[in-house]
N, C-alpha and C positions, 0 to 999 in steps of 0.2 A: 513496407519499404524492402526492396530487394537489392542485394549487393553482390557483385562478382569480385573476387580477389584473385589477381594473377599471381599464382604461387608456383610457377613452373620454371623460374629462372635458373640458369646453370651456375651462376655465381663464380665465373671463371677468375675474376680479379680477386675474389676472396678465398680462392682455393688454397693458397699458401697458409692461411690461418684457420680455414674451416674445411679440411678434407672430408669428403664423403658425407657432407651435411647439406641439405637444400638451403639455399640462401635465406628463404623465409623463416627457417628454423634456427638461424644464427642466434646463439644465446646473448641476451642483453641484460645486464645487471650492473650493480655497483657496490662498492663498499659502503655499508651504512654506518653512520657514526653511532657508537655505543652509548647507551644511556648512562647517567651518573651512577645509577645503582650497579650496572654492569661493570663500570670502571672500578667501583669500590670493591666489588667481589673479586675482580680480576687482579687487583693489587695485592690480594692475599694469597694468590696461587701462582704467581709468576708472570713475567712479561709476555710469554708466548700466548697467554690466554687473553691478552688485551686486543688481539686482532678482531676486527669487525666481522660480522657474518656476511658472507657473500650470497646475495639473493639474486638469482638469475631466472629469466623465463625467455623462451624463444621470441624473436621479433614478432612473429605472427600472433603470439599471445597478447602482446601489448596492443596490436591493432584490433584484435577482437575485444579487448577490454575497452578500448575507445568506442567501438561500435555499440557496446552495451548502453551507451548514453543516448542512443537513438531508438526509435520504435522499429527496429529492424526485425523482420520475422523470418527472413530466408537469406542464407549466404551460400553462394556457389563458389567453390574453389576450383580454379583452372590449374590443374597440376600436370607435371610431366616428369622432369628430372627427379629421381628418387621419390616418386609420388607415394610409395608405400609409407614412408616416414611421416609425410604430411598428414595422410589419412589417419594413421595410428595416433598421432598427436592430437588432432582435432577431436577424434572420437573419445579421447581420454578426458575431455573437458566437459564441464556442466555449463551449457550455454543457453541463453533465453531465446534462441532462434533455431530453426531447423537448418541442417547443412546437407549439401549435395556436392558431388565431386565430378567434374568433367575431366576425364583422364586422357591425356595425349599419349597414345602408344608410340607415335613418332612425332617429332617436333612440328608444330603447326604454325609457329610464329605467334606474335601477340594477337594478330587479327584472327587467325584460325582458332586460337584458344578462346578468344572472346565469343566468336560465333558458336563454338561448341557449347560454351557455358550458357549462352542465351537460350539454347534449346531446352534448358532445365528451368528457365525463368517463366513467370506467369504474368507479371505486371507490365504495364505499358512503360513505366519509367524505371530504369535500372541504373544503379551507380556502379562504376568500375574503379577499383583501386589497385595500384601497383603493390605487389607483395614485398617490395624492398624499400618502400618510401613511407615515412610517417609525416603526413601533412594533414593535421586534424582540423580541416575546414568545417564550417557548419553546413552539412550536406543539404539540409532543408532550405537553406537560403539561396541555393544555386538556381539561376533562371531556368525556365522550362520551355522557352519558345523554340529554340533551335533543335534540329535533329540530334546534334551532339554539342554539349557545352563543356569546355575545359576550365578547370580551376587553374588560375595563373598566379604564380608567386613572384612578387617583386624582389629583385636581388641587386646587389652592387658588387662591382669588381669580380666578375666571374668569367671563367673560360671553360668550365667543365660541361656546361649546358648550352644549347643553342637558344638564342633569343626568339621571342614571339612578337610579331607586330600586330597591333589591333587598331580599330577605330570605333567610334560610337556606333551602336546598333542602329540599323535603318528602321527598326520597328520596336522601340522600347515600350514597355508597358508601365503603368503607374506602380505596380508591385515589384517591377524589376527595372527601375531606371538605371541601375548599374550594369545592365547587360551590355556586352561588347560584341564586336564581330572580329574574329581572327582573320587577318589578311595574309599573313605569310609566316613561314618558319625559316630560320636562318641557321647556317652551319655554325658549329662551335668556334668561337674566337674570343679574344679578350674583350669584355664589354664592361664599361664603367657603370652602367645602370640600365636595367631593363626587366622584362617579364620572361619567365620560363614556364614551360609546361610542368605543372606540379604532379602529374600522374593521377589525377582524380577527374573522372568523366561522368557526366549525367547524360544518359542515352534515352531518347524517345524512340522506341522500337518501330512504331508504325511510320516514322518519318525517315528511316534509314533502310538501306537495302544492301546486304552483304552477300546476296545470293550469286551474283555474277562473278565473284572473285574466286581464284584458285583455292585448292585445299589449304595450302600454306601461303600466308601473306602477312605483311606488316600492317598493323592498325595505324601506326604513325604515318608511314609513307603512302600506303595504298588507300587509306580512308581519310585521315585528318588533313593531309596536305591537299588532296583532291577537293575536299569540301571547302577548304580555305580558298583555293583558286576560284571556286564557283561563288564565293561570298556567302556560303551557307553554314559556316562553322561558328558556333557561339563561344564567347569567352567571358570570364568572370574573375575579378581580382580578389584574392584573399590574402591578408597579411599574416595568416596563421603561421606558427612555427613550422619549419621544414627541415627534414634530414633524410638523406638517401644513403643507405648503408652499403652501397655497391662497391666502394673502394675501402681498403684497410684504414685509411686515415679517418674517414667519416664513420666507419664502423666503430673505431676506437672512441670517437666522440659520442656516439650513441649510447655508450655504456653509462654515462652520467646524464646525458641530455634527456633521454626518453623517461627514465624514472623521475627526473626532476619535474618534467611537465605534469606527470600524474600527481606528484606531491603538491604542486601549485594548485591544480584543479581541486584536489581533495581539501586542501587548506581553505581555498576560497569558498567552497561549498559550506564549510563549517562557519566561516565568517558571515556569509549571507543568510544563514539560518539562525544566527545568534540574535538574541534580544539585546541589541546595542545600537547606539546612534553615532558613536565616535570611534574612529579607527586610528590606532597607532601602529606604525610600521618600523621594523628594523630595516637596514639597507643591505649591507654585504651578506650574501647568502640567502636573501629573500627577494630583493629587487634585482640585484646584479650578482653575478657569480663571484664567490669568495676566491681571493687569491691567497692560498695558504702561505704563511710566512712573509707576506708582502701586502702592499696597499694598492688600490686603484689610484694611480698618480696622474694619469692623463685619460682623455676620452678614448684614445686608441686602446687602452687596457680595459675599458668597460665592456662587459658582456651581459646582456639582459638574461635573467633567468627564464627558461622556457615557459611560455604561457602567461607570464605576468602582465605583459602589455594588454593582452586580451581581457584580463580580469579587471583592469582599472576602470573601464566604463561602468561595470557592474557595481564596483565599490563606490564610485561617484554617485550612482543613483540611490544607493542604500544609505550611505553615511553622510551626516550633516557636516562633519569635519574629518579630514584625513591629515594626520600629522606624522612626519618622519622624525624619528629619534635615533640618532646614530652616534656611536663613539668613533672618533677619527683620530686615534692616538698618533698616526703618522705625521700630522701637522705639528703636534706638540714635540715630537722627536726630531723635527726638522727634515724629515724625509720628503715632504712636499709642502707647498705654500698654501695659505688660505685662499689666495687668488685662484690657484689651480683647482682647489676644491669647489669654489664658487663656479668656475667655468664648467666643471663636470656636472654640477647640479643644474646649471642653466640648460645644458643639453638634455639632461634627464627630464626636466620639466617640459621642455619643448616636445620631446617624443611622447611623453605621457599625454599631453594635450592633443597632439596629432592623432593619437589612438582613441580619443574621446574621453579621457580620464582627467583627473585633476589631483593636486596636492595643495592643501591650504597653508601649510607651514613646514619649514625644515628647521629642525633644532639639532645642533651639532655640539658635541663635547670633545675638545681637542686635548683635554688634560691628560697627563701621563700617569698621575697618581690615582690609584683605585679609591682613595679617600675623598676625592673631589665630589662634592654633593651633586654635581650635574652628571657625573659619569654613571651610566647604568652599571649595576642594578640600583644605584641610588636614585632618588625621586626628583632631583632638581629639574630635569627637562619636562617632566609631567607638570610640575608646578608652573613652569614657564608657559606651557600650553594653556593652562587654566587662566593665567593672567591675560594671555592674548585673546582667549575665547572663554569668557566667564560661564557660558552655558555648559561647558564640558564638566561632567562629573565622572568619578571613577566607576560607580556602579552602572553607568550607561556606556562604558568604554570597553574596548577589546583590543588586545595587542597581538600582532602577528610577528613571530620571531623564530629564529633557528637555533638558539643556544640556551643553555641553563641561565646565563646572565639575563637574557631577555625574559625568561620565565620568572626569575626572581624580581626583576623590575616590575612586571605586571602584578606579582603578588604584593610587593611593597607598596604599590600604588592602590591596590584594592580593585583591580580590573580583571576581566576575563583574559585568558591566554589561549592562543592557537599556535601550535608548533608546526613550522613548515617542514 
């Protein structure tokens, strides 16, 4: 598998926060929660030691980490602006694939950059990724019939991106019944719901010709739009998580979003490799984003943790039962109603089912007191799960949580634990 990464962007909109740094090398990290041991030691040496350790890596490093999950053997970096920094960084890494660099001495546009990078490729099929977009689709699932196929991200209430129109493919194959044909690209405007170009392309080199184009050209305008007009541009929808760091607001969001996606992936790998038949899940901080000092009181406040919806189908295939066990003290404190909580969980279950997953039971403790036997880390909700599903046993169960309380709950019940 060969991949081209477009890493030559100027990053003009990020310049106020990232001067003299290529956009693809924008640092992305987050404050990690300290362990209980770290907290105990910190309490003996002063409050200033209680701060978490800031772990950062360039955005490009996260992209390369994702690519390690595929059988990629060759990556070509299309570089231009401050290209020396990109090359120095990539060469400092230990990577499981060879790397080459297509250097633009003068800006060639996205099309010229891709054409120059293709000169260093050897395979018929080449994937192209934007160096400022994290959209971890399953590359090997992309259809291969069209000269170029775009990965398309479904979005709601957006105006930053132009929408893409599609229709069913004129020649679908049994292996790619989900193949689409892109019919048009639209200018940016407020759109309630639609598809956008996710910045991931699958190219079939023998079916495309870039030779007649000028030295500098736009891949989007001069190639993709022209193919769409001729009915020769493929499309494929993926609901994988998506973030573009091109503006300061989304760059700030990436600081927690991207590391969280990898934490979800790593935690899920541990779950799927464990010898267990029954899965227990915490909610806030695992399924949806935690609201520090607050509760998720309405669906509008709900935010899925990155990657989790894509993991639910895998969990559904492995585990005989999936049970949610969640403390929701906000109800007990009168901050929200039980009906509101039920409404949130109905929407949650609907979206999990739409993604191909399932949840067999939701158990909630609304008690305020830590002494309540149902409140984690006490074992009351586990006992309820066993009453509902007598086949469940602690030794065949595993818990996914994000807190010390979740870990103690698993220990008290006698089950395995994976920390998100």
